[in-house]
C-alpha positions as CSV (number, residue, x, y, z in Angstrom):
1,M,-40.8,12.8,-84.4
2,N,-42.9,11.8,-87.4
3,K,-46.5,10.3,-87.4
4,R,-45.3,6.9,-88.9
5,L,-42.1,6.6,-86.3
6,F,-44.9,7.2,-83.9
7,T,-47.1,4.7,-84.8
8,I,-44.4,2.5,-84.7
9,V,-43.1,3.0,-81.5
10,L,-46.1,3.1,-79.9
11,A,-47.3,-0.2,-81.4
12,I,-44.0,-1.9,-80.1
13,T,-44.6,-0.5,-76.7
14,F,-48.0,-2.0,-76.3
15,I,-46.7,-5.4,-77.3
16,F,-44.5,-5.8,-74.9
17,S,-46.2,-4.0,-72.1
18,V,-49.7,-6.4,-72.4
19,G,-49.6,-10.0,-72.3
20,V,-52.5,-12.4,-72.1
21,V,-51.3,-16.0,-71.3
22,A,-53.0,-18.1,-74.1
23,S,-52.8,-17.3,-77.8
24,E,-56.4,-17.6,-78.6
25,D,-58.5,-14.3,-78.7
26,V,-59.8,-13.2,-75.5
27,E,-63.5,-11.9,-75.0
28,S,-65.2,-10.2,-73.0
29,S,-67.5,-13.0,-72.1
30,D,-64.8,-14.9,-70.6
31,F,-65.2,-12.7,-67.7
32,V,-67.7,-12.8,-64.6
33,D,-69.9,-9.7,-64.2
34,P,-69.2,-8.2,-60.8
35,S,-72.6,-8.8,-59.8
36,V,-72.4,-12.5,-60.0
37,C,-69.3,-12.3,-58.1
38,G,-71.5,-10.7,-55.5
39,G,-73.6,-13.6,-54.7
40,C,-71.3,-14.9,-52.6
41,H,-68.8,-11.9,-51.8
42,S,-71.7,-9.5,-51.0
43,D,-69.4,-7.3,-48.6
44,I,-66.7,-6.9,-50.9
45,Y,-68.8,-6.2,-54.0
46,D,-70.6,-3.6,-52.3
47,Q,-67.4,-1.6,-51.3
48,W,-66.3,-2.2,-54.8
49,K,-69.2,-0.9,-56.4
50,G,-68.7,3.2,-56.6
51,S,-64.8,2.8,-56.0
52,L,-62.5,4.5,-58.4
53,H,-61.9,1.0,-59.9
54,S,-65.0,0.5,-60.9
55,I,-65.8,3.9,-62.4
56,A,-62.7,4.0,-63.9
57,Y,-64.0,4.0,-67.5
58,Q,-67.2,6.0,-66.4
59,D,-65.2,9.1,-65.2
60,P,-65.9,11.8,-67.3
61,L,-62.9,14.1,-66.6
62,Y,-60.7,10.9,-68.1
63,L,-62.7,10.2,-71.0
64,K,-62.9,14.0,-72.1
65,L,-59.5,14.1,-71.9
66,E,-58.7,10.8,-73.7
67,E,-61.1,12.3,-76.3
68,I,-58.7,15.3,-76.8
69,A,-55.6,13.4,-76.7
70,S,-57.2,10.6,-79.6
71,E,-58.1,13.9,-81.9
72,E,-54.5,15.9,-81.4
73,T,-52.8,12.1,-82.3
74,D,-55.0,10.8,-84.7
75,G,-56.4,8.0,-82.3
76,L,-52.4,7.1,-81.6
77,T,-52.9,6.9,-78.0
78,D,-56.4,5.1,-78.3
79,D,-55.1,1.9,-76.5
80,Y,-52.8,3.2,-74.3
81,C,-54.4,4.8,-70.9
82,T,-57.5,2.7,-71.9
83,K,-55.4,-0.3,-70.6
84,C,-55.9,0.5,-67.1
85,H,-59.2,2.1,-67.1
86,T,-61.4,-0.7,-69.2
87,P,-58.7,-3.6,-69.5
88,I,-61.3,-6.0,-70.5
89,G,-62.1,-3.7,-73.3
90,V,-58.7,-3.7,-74.7
91,L,-57.8,-7.5,-74.0
92,S,-61.3,-8.4,-76.0
93,G,-60.5,-5.6,-78.7
94,E,-63.7,-3.8,-78.2
95,V,-61.5,-0.8,-77.5
96,P,-60.5,1.6,-79.4
97,P,-62.7,2.9,-80.4
98,I,-62.7,4.8,-77.3
99,G,-65.9,6.3,-75.4
100,L,-69.3,5.0,-73.8
101,D,-71.1,5.1,-77.1
102,N,-68.8,2.6,-78.7
103,P,-71.5,0.0,-80.1
104,D,-69.0,-2.7,-79.3
105,L,-68.5,-1.8,-75.8
106,S,-70.0,-4.8,-73.4
107,D,-71.5,-4.2,-70.1
108,I,-68.5,-5.5,-68.1
109,A,-65.9,-3.8,-70.2
110,G,-67.9,-0.8,-69.1
111,K,-67.3,-1.5,-65.5
112,G,-63.7,-0.4,-65.5
113,I,-61.1,-2.7,-63.4
114,S,-64.0,-5.2,-62.1
115,C,-63.6,-8.5,-59.8
116,D,-62.9,-11.3,-62.4
117,F,-60.2,-8.8,-64.3
118,C,-58.2,-8.6,-61.3
119,H,-58.2,-12.2,-59.9
120,S,-57.8,-13.5,-63.4
121,V,-54.2,-11.6,-63.4
122,S,-51.7,-14.5,-63.6
123,G,-48.4,-12.5,-64.2
124,S,-46.6,-9.3,-64.9
125,T,-44.2,-8.3,-67.1
126,G,-43.1,-5.5,-65.1
127,I,-43.9,-2.3,-63.5
128,G,-46.1,0.5,-65.2
129,N,-48.4,0.8,-68.3
130,G,-50.6,-2.2,-67.8
131,A,-47.9,-4.6,-67.6
132,Y,-50.4,-7.5,-66.7
133,L,-50.6,-11.2,-67.6
134,V,-54.2,-12.5,-67.7
135,S,-55.4,-16.0,-67.8
136,P,-59.6,-15.8,-67.9
137,D,-59.4,-19.5,-67.5
138,G,-62.1,-19.4,-64.6
139,T,-59.6,-19.5,-61.7
140,K,-59.8,-17.3,-59.2
141,R,-56.7,-15.6,-58.1
142,G,-55.9,-14.3,-54.9
143,P,-54.2,-13.9,-51.5
144,H,-55.2,-16.7,-49.7
145,E,-53.8,-20.3,-50.0
146,D,-56.4,-22.1,-48.5
147,S,-59.4,-20.8,-50.6
148,T,-62.1,-23.0,-51.9
149,S,-65.0,-22.8,-53.7
150,P,-67.9,-24.7,-54.9
151,Y,-68.5,-22.3,-57.7
152,H,-64.9,-21.8,-59.3
153,E,-61.5,-23.3,-59.0
154,T,-59.0,-21.2,-56.8
155,A,-55.3,-20.3,-56.6
156,Y,-52.9,-18.8,-54.3
157,S,-50.9,-15.4,-55.8
158,E,-48.4,-14.2,-53.8
159,L,-48.6,-11.0,-56.7
160,H,-51.8,-10.1,-55.1
161,T,-50.3,-9.4,-51.9
162,K,-47.4,-7.0,-53.3
163,A,-46.9,-3.6,-54.2
164,E,-45.8,-4.8,-57.4
165,F,-49.4,-5.7,-58.6
166,C,-50.6,-2.2,-58.2
167,G,-47.3,-1.6,-59.8
168,M,-48.5,-2.8,-63.1
169,C,-50.9,0.1,-63.4
170,H,-49.7,2.8,-61.2
171,D,-46.7,3.7,-63.1
172,V,-47.3,5.5,-66.2
173,Y,-44.6,6.3,-68.9
174,H,-44.8,7.9,-72.0
175,Q,-45.9,5.7,-75.0
176,V,-42.8,7.3,-76.6
177,N,-40.4,8.4,-75.3
178,N,-40.9,6.9,-71.6
179,H,-40.8,9.8,-69.9
180,P,-42.5,9.3,-66.4
181,I,-46.0,10.5,-66.2
182,E,-47.3,9.1,-63.2
183,T,-44.8,7.3,-60.8
184,T,-47.2,6.3,-57.1
185,Y,-45.6,2.6,-57.3
186,T,-41.9,4.2,-57.8
187,E,-42.6,6.7,-55.1
188,W,-43.3,3.9,-52.6
189,E,-41.0,1.5,-53.9
190,E,-37.8,4.1,-53.1
191,G,-39.6,5.7,-49.6
192,P,-39.3,4.3,-46.1
193,Y,-42.1,2.0,-45.8
194,N,-40.4,-0.1,-48.5
195,T,-38.1,-1.7,-45.7
196,G,-36.9,-4.5,-48.2
197,D,-38.1,-6.8,-45.0
198,V,-41.8,-8.6,-45.5
199,T,-42.5,-8.4,-41.7
200,T,-42.0,-4.6,-41.4
201,T,-42.7,-3.3,-45.1
202,T,-45.8,-1.6,-45.5
203,Y,-47.5,-2.6,-48.8
204,C,-50.0,-0.4,-51.0
205,Q,-52.3,-2.9,-49.7
206,D,-52.1,-2.1,-45.9
207,C,-53.4,1.4,-46.5
208,H,-55.6,1.3,-49.2
209,M,-57.2,-2.2,-49.0
210,T,-57.6,-1.9,-45.2
211,P,-60.0,0.0,-42.7
212,G,-56.7,2.2,-41.5
213,V,-56.8,5.4,-43.2
214,T,-53.2,5.6,-43.4
215,H,-51.6,2.5,-41.4
216,F,-52.5,-1.2,-41.7
217,E,-55.4,-2.2,-39.6
218,A,-56.4,-6.1,-39.5
219,N,-60.1,-6.4,-40.5
220,P,-61.5,-9.6,-39.4
221,G,-64.6,-12.0,-40.8
222,K,-65.5,-13.4,-44.0
223,S,-64.9,-12.8,-47.6
224,T,-67.7,-14.9,-48.3
225,S,-71.1,-16.1,-47.0
226,I,-69.6,-19.7,-46.5
227,G,-66.2,-18.8,-46.1
228,P,-63.9,-19.5,-42.8
229,E,-63.5,-16.7,-40.4
230,R,-60.1,-14.9,-41.1
231,E,-58.1,-12.6,-39.1
232,H,-57.9,-10.5,-41.8
233,I,-60.1,-9.7,-44.8
234,Y,-58.9,-6.8,-47.5
235,T,-61.4,-4.6,-48.3
236,H,-62.4,-3.3,-51.8
237,Y,-63.1,0.3,-51.2
238,F,-59.9,1.1,-52.9
239,V,-59.7,4.9,-51.7
240,G,-57.3,7.8,-52.2
241,G,-57.3,10.9,-52.3
242,N,-59.9,11.8,-55.0
243,A,-63.3,13.0,-53.6
244,V,-64.5,15.0,-56.9
245,L,-65.1,11.7,-58.9
246,P,-67.0,9.9,-56.5
247,G,-69.1,12.7,-55.5
248,L,-69.6,13.5,-59.1
249,L,-71.0,10.1,-59.7
250,D,-72.8,10.0,-56.3
251,S,-70.5,7.6,-54.4
252,K,-70.9,9.2,-51.2
253,V,-69.1,6.5,-49.2
254,H,-66.1,6.7,-50.9
255,E,-66.7,10.8,-51.2
256,K,-66.5,10.4,-47.3
257,M,-63.3,8.0,-47.2
258,A,-61.5,10.2,-49.5
259,Q,-61.8,13.3,-47.6
260,D,-60.8,11.5,-44.1
261,R,-57.5,10.1,-45.8
262,L,-56.6,13.5,-46.9
263,K,-56.9,15.1,-43.6
264,S,-54.7,12.1,-42.3
265,A,-52.3,12.6,-45.0
266,A,-50.2,15.6,-43.3
267,T,-49.8,17.9,-40.8
268,L,-49.1,21.8,-40.3
269,E,-47.4,23.5,-38.1
270,L,-47.0,27.4,-37.7
271,T,-44.3,29.5,-36.1
272,A,-43.2,33.3,-35.8
273,P,-41.8,35.7,-33.8
274,Q,-43.9,38.1,-31.8
275,A,-44.0,41.1,-33.7
276,G,-46.4,44.7,-33.2
277,A,-47.5,47.5,-35.3
278,G,-45.4,48.6,-37.6
279,D,-43.0,45.6,-37.7
280,E,-42.1,43.0,-40.5
281,A,-44.2,39.5,-39.6
282,D,-41.8,36.6,-40.0
283,I,-44.1,33.2,-40.4
284,K,-42.7,29.8,-41.3
285,V,-45.2,27.1,-42.0
286,K,-43.9,23.4,-42.2
287,V,-45.8,20.8,-44.4
288,T,-44.8,16.8,-43.3
289,N,-46.2,14.0,-45.4
290,V,-46.8,11.6,-41.9
291,G,-49.7,9.1,-44.0
292,A,-48.9,8.8,-47.3
293,G,-46.4,5.9,-48.7
294,H,-45.8,8.2,-51.7
295,K,-45.5,12.0,-52.9
296,L,-48.2,14.4,-52.1
297,P,-49.7,14.3,-54.3
298,T,-49.2,11.4,-56.5
299,G,-51.1,10.3,-59.3
300,L,-51.8,12.7,-62.0
301,T,-49.9,15.3,-60.4
302,E,-49.7,18.1,-63.3
303,A,-53.4,18.1,-62.9
304,R,-53.7,17.7,-58.9
305,E,-52.9,21.2,-56.4
306,I,-51.8,20.9,-53.1
307,W,-51.0,24.5,-51.7
308,I,-51.0,26.4,-48.4
309,E,-53.5,29.1,-47.9
310,V,-52.0,31.9,-45.2
311,V,-54.3,34.7,-43.9
312,A,-53.3,37.3,-41.5
313,V,-56.1,39.4,-40.0
314,D,-56.0,42.3,-37.1
315,A,-58.3,42.2,-34.1
316,S,-60.8,44.4,-36.3
317,G,-61.1,41.8,-39.0
318,K,-59.1,43.8,-41.1
319,E,-57.1,41.4,-43.8
320,L,-53.3,42.2,-43.8
321,F,-52.0,39.1,-45.6
322,H,-53.5,36.4,-47.8
323,S,-51.6,34.1,-50.1
324,G,-53.2,31.2,-51.7
325,A,-56.4,32.9,-52.4
326,L,-58.9,32.0,-55.7
327,D,-59.6,34.4,-58.1
328,E,-62.8,35.3,-59.3
329,E,-62.2,32.2,-62.1
330,G,-61.6,30.0,-59.3
331,N,-57.9,30.0,-59.8
332,V,-55.2,29.7,-57.5
333,D,-53.3,32.6,-56.7
334,P,-50.3,32.0,-58.7
335,S,-47.7,33.3,-56.1
336,A,-49.1,30.6,-53.9
337,V,-46.8,27.9,-52.7
338,M,-47.8,24.5,-55.0
339,Y,-47.1,21.3,-54.4
340,N,-47.1,19.8,-57.8
341,T,-45.1,18.9,-60.9
342,V,-44.9,20.8,-64.1
343,L,-44.5,19.0,-67.1
344,G,-42.9,20.8,-70.2
345,D,-43.3,19.9,-74.0
346,A,-40.9,20.1,-76.8
347,N,-40.2,23.3,-76.5
348,G,-39.7,23.2,-72.5
349,E,-42.8,24.9,-72.4
350,H,-46.0,23.6,-69.6
351,T,-48.2,21.5,-70.6
352,M,-51.0,19.8,-69.1
353,K,-51.5,17.4,-72.2
354,V,-49.4,14.3,-71.3
355,W,-49.1,13.1,-74.6
356,E,-46.9,16.2,-75.2
357,A,-45.1,15.6,-72.3
358,E,-40.7,15.1,-72.9
359,S,-39.8,16.7,-69.6
360,T,-40.4,17.8,-65.9
361,I,-39.8,21.5,-65.5
362,S,-40.5,21.3,-61.8
363,D,-41.2,18.8,-59.1
364,N,-41.6,20.0,-55.7
365,R,-43.9,17.5,-54.0
366,I,-43.6,16.1,-50.2
367,P,-42.0,12.8,-50.4
368,P,-42.9,9.9,-47.1
369,K,-42.0,11.5,-43.9
370,E,-40.7,14.4,-44.9
371,S,-41.2,18.0,-44.7
372,R,-41.0,21.4,-46.2
373,V,-40.6,24.4,-44.4
374,E,-42.5,27.6,-46.4
375,T,-41.5,31.3,-45.4
376,Y,-44.4,34.5,-45.6
377,N,-43.4,38.0,-44.9
378,F,-45.9,41.0,-44.5
379,M,-45.4,43.9,-42.8
380,I,-48.0,45.3,-39.8
381,P,-49.4,48.5,-40.4
382,S,-49.0,51.0,-37.5
383,D,-52.4,51.2,-36.8
384,A,-53.1,47.5,-36.8
385,K,-55.5,46.3,-34.0
386,L,-53.5,43.8,-32.2
387,P,-53.1,40.9,-31.9
388,I,-52.8,39.4,-35.3
389,T,-54.5,36.0,-35.9
390,V,-52.6,34.0,-38.6
391,D,-54.2,30.8,-40.3
392,A,-52.7,28.6,-42.3
393,K,-54.1,25.6,-44.2
394,L,-53.3,22.7,-46.6
395,N,-55.7,22.8,-49.5
396,Y,-56.2,20.3,-51.8
397,R,-58.1,19.8,-55.6
398,S,-57.9,16.5,-57.6
399,A,-58.0,19.3,-60.5
400,S,-57.5,22.9,-61.3
401,Q,-60.7,24.8,-62.1
402,E,-58.7,25.7,-65.6
403,L,-58.6,22.1,-66.2
404,L,-62.1,21.3,-65.6
405,D,-63.5,24.5,-67.5
406,T,-61.3,23.2,-70.5
407,L,-62.4,19.8,-70.4
408,L,-66.2,20.2,-69.6
409,G,-67.0,23.9,-70.4
410,E,-66.9,27.1,-68.1
411,D,-69.3,27.2,-65.4
412,T,-70.0,23.3,-65.6
413,F,-68.9,22.1,-62.5
414,V,-66.7,23.9,-59.8
415,S,-63.4,22.1,-58.4
416,P,-64.0,21.4,-54.8
417,I,-61.6,22.1,-52.3
418,A,-60.9,19.6,-49.8
419,E,-59.0,21.0,-46.4
420,M,-56.1,18.6,-45.3
421,A,-55.1,20.6,-42.4
422,A,-55.1,23.8,-40.3
423,V,-53.4,25.2,-38.0
424,E,-54.0,29.1,-36.2
425,M,-51.8,31.4,-33.8
426,E,-51.7,34.8,-32.4
427,I,-49.0,37.3,-32.8
428,G,-48.5,40.8,-31.2
429,S,-49.4,42.6,-28.3
430,V,-52.0,44.9,-27.4
431,G,-49.1,47.2,-26.2
432,G,-47.7,47.2,-29.7
433,G,-43.7,46.9,-30.3
434,S,-41.8,43.9,-31.4
435,E,-40.5,41.0,-28.9
436,T,-38.2,38.7,-29.1
437,P,-39.1,35.3,-28.6
438,G,-39.0,34.1,-25.3
439,F,-38.3,37.5,-23.7
440,G,-41.4,37.5,-21.7
441,F,-40.4,34.2,-20.3
442,A,-37.5,35.4,-19.2
443,L,-38.8,38.5,-18.1
444,T,-41.0,36.0,-15.6
445,I,-38.1,34.2,-14.5
446,S,-36.4,37.2,-13.0
447,G,-39.1,38.4,-11.3
448,I,-39.5,35.5,-9.5
449,L,-35.6,35.5,-8.7
450,A,-36.1,38.7,-7.3
451,V,-38.9,38.4,-5.4
452,A,-37.0,35.0,-3.9
453,L,-34.1,37.2,-3.1
454,F,-36.1,40.4,-1.3
455,L,-38.0,37.7,1.0
456,H,-34.8,35.6,1.8
457,K,-33.1,39.5,2.9
458,T,-36.4,39.6,4.5
459,K,-36.1,36.8,6.7
460,R,-32.4,37.4,7.9
């Protein structure tokens, strides 16, 4: 597609994907600074501060990726991702240009997805690509029908209680060819947690805005210091699986919550027939998505890495098998089982640049409540010391080391690994030789029957 046509299509896409209620221009000064909200909503403000929403336009990885995209498309992507990373900046016309060094960028626009933006959302034009309608008229919209305030007008918004509110930004489609880039909302919509019944459906807010790590958990209390006691108040930590960014920007509470969420998202099961020295070990690892209402992983899944690491050592500590190790550059063994998506460019080649994406080469992520079973085989040396200990881990990184080195420079930052789940078992026996599964148990039963028969005859 030539650049002129790209520009026309991009302009049309932008017009129809973002709307503002009111014909006059919107100014960043139309929105209240989050610290003002914190005067009455102190707990909620403290939860929001340091969240991924609050630092959405301070993320150094996002900003660098956006800078590269801008350079390679001559600025044609500048108002695309920014619609959700700094919505006030885009609505006010302060962005583009992109970046924190923009002299026109107001303080509130630099605070990402802030209180007054979300609570000024008055409607939606659909799902994805920043499909929000905003009315910065001083009325704060939210999930309570009986809210009152001496400081501002209030209004009940059913949209704020629905997954569609989150879906306005948490689905992303290519701005020209409409190819799906991020599909978190769609994964939920098509999954088992969306039952179609409001009494049994688990919405995004039920996991990401409550104390429960992977399920709804009531949070009784007050949303303001002068408000009524309620059976449930939504929390505003907005924690997902990204522990890297809070760690980079020193948000320790959110970093720990993200790590806990990752540890609750999946389970591992490890099975293997008994085998001895000189035999082939047949290992099966079962991964189950038990805690995420979307696929594992989700979001920018061509950057995310979830992989299985399997290590087998004999009784002397000698390593016999290792899949999923890191090389000297910090990259995952290319033969490891990796759960992610691989995007293709116009030539069908793998690309990490979402603005080049025209196809999905592969997608082996794990849907909600579903499992994957992976098989590993290796020979046990004839001189191996038995038993053999097999360890399996499910590891997670928000971004590969290769991507971080590309964006930030080599040796700048080591991509941390979170252990989502782990399991261990022993195979083999000191006497060597293979065993049929359950054979040892069968011998035990036979022995018991033989003893019983002997005692019966003795009594006679």
